[in-house]
C-alpha positions as CSV (number, residue, x, y, z in Angstrom):
1,X,0.0,0.0,0.0
2,X,1.3,3.4,-1.0
3,X,1.1,5.6,2.2
4,X,1.4,9.3,1.9
5,X,4.2,10.9,3.9
6,X,3.1,13.2,6.7
7,X,4.3,16.3,5.0
8,X,2.8,19.8,5.5
9,X,0.4,21.2,2.9
10,X,-2.2,24.0,2.6
11,X,-5.8,23.4,1.5
12,X,-8.5,26.1,1.3
13,X,-7.3,28.3,4.0
14,X,-6.0,25.7,6.4
15,X,-2.5,24.2,7.0
16,X,-2.6,20.4,7.4
17,X,-0.7,17.3,6.3
18,X,-1.0,15.3,3.1
19,X,-2.8,12.3,4.7
20,X,-5.4,14.6,6.3
21,X,-6.1,16.8,3.3
22,X,-9.5,16.2,1.7
23,X,-11.5,17.6,-1.2
24,X,-15.0,16.9,-2.4
25,X,-15.5,14.2,-5.0
26,X,-17.4,16.9,-6.9
27,X,-14.4,19.1,-7.2
28,X,-14.0,20.0,-10.9
29,X,-10.3,19.3,-10.6
30,X,-11.1,15.7,-9.8
31,X,-14.1,15.3,-12.2
32,X,-12.7,17.2,-15.2
33,X,-9.1,18.0,-14.5
34,X,-10.5,21.6,-14.6
35,X,-7.7,23.5,-13.0
36,X,-4.1,24.8,-13.3
37,X,-0.9,24.2,-11.4
38,X,2.6,25.6,-10.9
39,X,5.8,24.2,-9.6
40,X,8.5,26.5,-8.2
41,X,12.0,25.5,-6.9
42,X,13.3,26.5,-3.5
43,X,17.0,26.7,-2.9
44,X,18.3,27.0,0.7
45,X,14.9,28.2,1.8
46,X,14.7,30.9,-1.0
47,X,12.2,30.8,-3.8
48,X,13.9,30.9,-7.2
49,X,12.4,33.2,-9.9
50,X,9.1,33.2,-8.0
51,X,7.8,36.3,-9.7
52,X,8.0,34.5,-13.1
53,X,6.2,31.4,-11.7
54,X,3.4,33.6,-10.2
55,X,3.0,35.4,-13.5
56,X,2.6,32.1,-15.4
57,X,0.1,30.9,-12.8
58,X,-1.9,34.1,-13.3
59,X,-1.7,33.6,-17.1
60,X,-3.0,30.0,-16.8
61,X,-5.8,31.1,-14.5
62,X,-6.8,33.9,-16.9
63,X,-6.8,31.5,-19.9
64,X,-9.1,29.1,-17.9
65,X,-11.4,31.9,-16.7
66,X,-10.6,31.1,-13.0
67,X,-10.3,34.1,-10.7
68,X,-7.0,34.2,-8.8
69,X,-8.1,33.1,-5.3
70,X,-5.2,34.8,-3.4
71,X,-3.3,38.0,-3.7
72,X,0.4,37.9,-4.4
73,X,1.3,38.7,-0.7
74,X,-1.1,35.9,0.4
75,X,0.6,33.4,-1.9
76,X,4.0,34.4,-0.5
77,X,2.7,34.0,3.1
78,X,1.3,30.5,2.5
79,X,4.4,29.3,0.7
80,X,6.8,30.8,3.2
81,X,5.0,29.1,6.0
82,X,5.1,25.7,4.1
83,X,8.8,26.0,3.4
84,X,9.5,26.6,7.1
85,X,7.1,23.8,8.2
86,X,8.8,21.3,5.8
87,X,12.2,21.8,7.4
88,X,10.6,21.4,10.9
89,X,8.7,18.2,9.9
90,X,11.7,16.6,8.3
91,X,14.3,17.7,10.9
92,X,16.3,19.3,8.1
93,X,17.6,22.9,7.8
94,X,16.8,25.2,5.0
95,X,20.5,25.4,4.0
96,X,20.9,21.7,3.4
97,X,17.7,20.8,1.5
98,X,16.1,22.1,-1.7
99,X,12.4,21.9,-2.1
100,X,9.7,22.0,-4.8
101,X,6.5,24.0,-4.1
102,X,3.5,22.6,-5.9
103,X,0.5,24.9,-6.4
104,X,-2.9,23.8,-7.7
105,X,-6.0,25.8,-8.2
106,X,-9.2,24.1,-9.5
107,X,-12.4,25.8,-10.5
108,X,-14.1,24.5,-7.4
109,X,-17.0,22.2,-6.3
110,X,-20.2,22.0,-8.4
111,X,-22.5,19.4,-9.8
112,X,-21.1,17.8,-12.9
113,X,-21.7,19.9,-16.0
114,X,-19.2,20.7,-18.8
115,X,-20.3,24.4,-18.7
116,X,-18.0,26.5,-16.5
117,X,-19.9,27.6,-13.4
118,X,-19.2,31.2,-12.4
119,X,-20.6,31.2,-8.8
120,X,-18.2,28.8,-7.1
121,X,-15.1,29.2,-5.0
122,X,-11.8,27.9,-6.4
123,X,-10.1,25.0,-4.6
124,X,-6.5,26.0,-3.5
125,X,-3.9,23.3,-2.7
126,X,-0.2,23.9,-2.0
127,X,2.4,21.4,-0.9
128,X,6.1,21.1,-0.7
129,X,8.5,18.2,-0.9
130,X,12.2,17.6,-1.4
131,X,13.6,18.3,-4.8
132,X,15.5,15.4,-6.3
133,X,18.0,16.8,-8.9
134,X,19.7,14.9,-11.6
135,X,22.6,12.8,-10.5
136,X,26.2,13.6,-11.0
137,X,26.5,10.8,-13.5
138,X,23.6,12.1,-15.5
139,X,25.2,15.5,-15.7
140,X,28.6,14.1,-16.7
141,X,27.3,11.6,-19.2
142,X,24.0,13.0,-20.3
143,X,20.7,11.1,-20.5
144,X,18.8,9.1,-23.0
145,X,15.6,10.3,-24.7
146,X,13.1,8.9,-27.2
147,X,10.9,10.7,-29.7
148,X,7.2,10.5,-30.4
149,X,4.5,12.5,-32.2
150,X,2.9,15.1,-30.1
151,X,-0.7,13.8,-29.6
152,X,-1.8,16.4,-27.0
153,X,-4.2,19.2,-27.4
154,X,-3.5,22.6,-29.0
155,X,-3.5,24.7,-25.8
156,X,-0.3,23.4,-24.3
157,X,0.6,27.0,-23.2
158,X,-1.8,26.5,-20.2
159,X,-0.3,24.7,-17.3
160,X,-3.4,22.6,-16.8
161,X,-4.0,19.8,-14.4
162,X,-5.5,17.6,-17.1
163,X,-2.2,15.9,-17.8
164,X,-3.2,12.5,-19.3
165,X,-1.4,13.4,-22.5
166,X,1.8,14.1,-20.6
167,X,1.4,10.9,-18.6
168,X,1.1,8.9,-21.8
169,X,4.1,10.7,-23.3
170,X,6.3,10.2,-20.2
171,X,5.3,6.5,-20.1
172,X,6.7,6.0,-23.6
173,X,10.2,7.0,-22.4
174,X,9.9,5.1,-19.1
175,X,9.0,1.9,-21.0
176,X,12.1,2.5,-23.1
177,X,14.4,3.1,-20.1
178,X,14.8,6.7,-21.1
179,X,14.5,10.0,-19.2
180,X,12.2,11.9,-21.5
181,X,10.0,11.8,-24.6
182,X,10.9,14.5,-27.2
183,X,7.8,15.3,-29.1
184,X,7.2,16.6,-32.6
185,X,4.0,18.1,-34.0
186,X,3.7,18.1,-37.8
187,X,7.4,17.4,-38.2
188,X,8.5,20.2,-35.9
189,X,9.8,20.1,-32.3
190,X,7.3,21.0,-29.6
191,X,8.6,19.9,-26.1
192,X,9.1,16.9,-23.9
193,X,6.6,15.3,-21.6
194,X,7.6,17.2,-18.6
195,X,10.1,19.8,-19.8
196,X,11.3,22.1,-22.6
197,X,13.8,21.0,-25.2
198,X,16.7,23.0,-26.6
199,X,18.8,22.3,-29.7
200,X,22.3,23.5,-30.2
201,X,23.7,23.8,-33.8
202,X,27.0,25.6,-34.6
203,X,27.1,27.0,-31.0
204,X,23.6,28.6,-31.3
205,X,20.8,27.6,-29.0
206,X,17.5,27.0,-30.8
207,X,14.1,26.7,-29.0
208,X,10.5,26.5,-29.9
209,X,8.4,29.8,-30.2
210,X,6.4,31.1,-27.3
211,X,3.0,30.1,-28.6
212,X,0.0,27.8,-27.7
213,X,1.8,24.6,-28.8
214,X,4.3,24.5,-25.9
215,X,4.3,25.5,-22.2
216,X,6.7,28.3,-21.9
217,X,9.0,27.2,-19.1
218,X,10.4,29.7,-16.6
219,X,13.8,28.6,-17.9
220,X,13.0,30.2,-21.2
221,X,13.8,33.6,-19.9
222,X,16.7,32.4,-17.8
223,X,18.4,30.5,-20.6
224,X,18.0,33.5,-22.9
225,X,19.7,35.7,-20.2
226,X,22.6,33.3,-19.8
227,X,23.1,33.1,-23.5
228,X,23.2,36.9,-23.8
229,X,25.7,37.1,-20.9
230,X,27.9,34.3,-22.4
231,X,27.8,35.6,-26.0
232,X,25.9,32.5,-27.1
233,X,23.5,32.8,-30.0
234,X,19.8,32.3,-29.1
235,X,16.8,32.0,-31.4
236,X,13.2,30.9,-30.9
237,X,11.6,29.4,-34.1
238,X,10.2,26.3,-35.6
239,X,12.8,23.6,-35.4
240,X,12.4,20.6,-37.8
241,X,12.8,17.0,-36.8
242,X,15.8,16.9,-39.2
243,X,17.5,19.7,-37.3
244,X,17.0,18.0,-34.0
245,X,18.4,14.7,-35.4
246,X,21.5,16.6,-36.7
247,X,22.0,18.7,-33.5
248,X,25.4,19.2,-31.9
249,X,23.7,19.2,-28.5
250,X,20.2,18.6,-27.1
251,X,19.2,19.9,-23.7
252,X,16.2,19.6,-21.4
253,X,15.1,22.3,-19.0
254,X,12.6,22.3,-16.1
255,X,12.4,23.3,-12.4
256,X,13.8,19.9,-11.3
257,X,16.3,19.3,-14.2
258,X,17.4,22.9,-14.3
259,X,19.3,22.3,-17.6
260,X,20.3,18.7,-18.5
261,X,22.2,17.3,-21.5
262,X,20.5,14.6,-23.6
263,X,23.2,12.6,-25.3
264,X,21.1,9.8,-26.8
265,X,18.0,10.1,-28.9
266,X,16.2,7.0,-30.1
267,X,19.3,5.0,-29.3
268,X,21.6,7.2,-31.4
269,X,24.2,9.6,-30.1
270,X,23.5,13.3,-30.1
271,X,26.5,15.1,-31.6
272,X,29.6,13.4,-30.1
273,X,27.5,11.5,-27.6
274,X,28.6,13.5,-24.6
275,X,27.6,16.8,-22.9
276,X,28.8,19.7,-25.0
277,X,30.4,23.0,-24.4
278,X,27.2,25.0,-24.7
279,X,25.6,22.9,-22.0
280,X,28.6,23.5,-19.7
281,X,28.2,27.2,-20.1
282,X,24.4,27.2,-19.5
283,X,24.7,25.0,-16.5
284,X,27.4,27.2,-15.0
285,X,25.3,30.2,-15.7
286,X,22.3,28.6,-14.0
287,X,24.4,27.9,-10.9
288,X,25.6,31.5,-10.9
289,X,22.0,32.8,-11.1
290,X,21.1,30.6,-8.0
291,X,24.1,31.9,-6.1
292,X,23.3,35.5,-6.9
293,X,19.7,35.0,-5.7
294,X,21.0,33.6,-2.4
295,X,23.5,36.4,-1.9
296,X,20.8,38.9,-2.5
297,X,18.5,37.2,0.0
298,X,21.3,37.2,2.6
299,X,22.1,40.9,2.2
């Protein structure tokens, strides 16, 4: 039996623990997957690029016509309390454990009807748990990915809780003993099941456009900033499957992976089959951004 850990969480105005958190079976998040979510990293007790995560949450809520149930200061207060509660409940200290904050807002509780009700209160759930980063071996050797057609819906820019398409996509790579499934829509790169995908060709970083076909990861802005600081070319455009297969480097980015090299795709080596120099610069720049954030918080 899979028993939930007794970790702190927040549900509809109350702090509780995961085993004790309860929602109605008529919650539209449960019935329809009618809700949105956000995942934000926490390093040494400090939220990383939190303003950008909140802005994306607000965009997703707006797209789904769900009113934001909390003000920005209220969100900060809830999350700050959970970060502190997690370290107390686990006996850890903020300095030696990194966390992931998970936020979910559903439309709320109503009798089952596909039409969006306008007179209900959103359900708010927030939890935190330990972040499990890629291993040293994965960073040094890179990871394996497989490819598949993107069979998901055409509103991928919404970070929605209805994630069955992503579940199917991730299962494809899991069954192949790979880390991720790199997806293509009509012959062009979209994204992976749980992260964004970046292609390097001739020392230039290529990514998919900010549109409705991909979820714009928070790392989009950060990777662009690092490229500018390092003098690395950066371009967002349609990237063909042929370009991906001929890439010098392929990288994955997400809150948990940060930036991670993919050195195998469908069993074939990417470039020279090992992490490349652009990845090394982006990873170093990412760590610098984290360090700068912590220095600023300490000052």
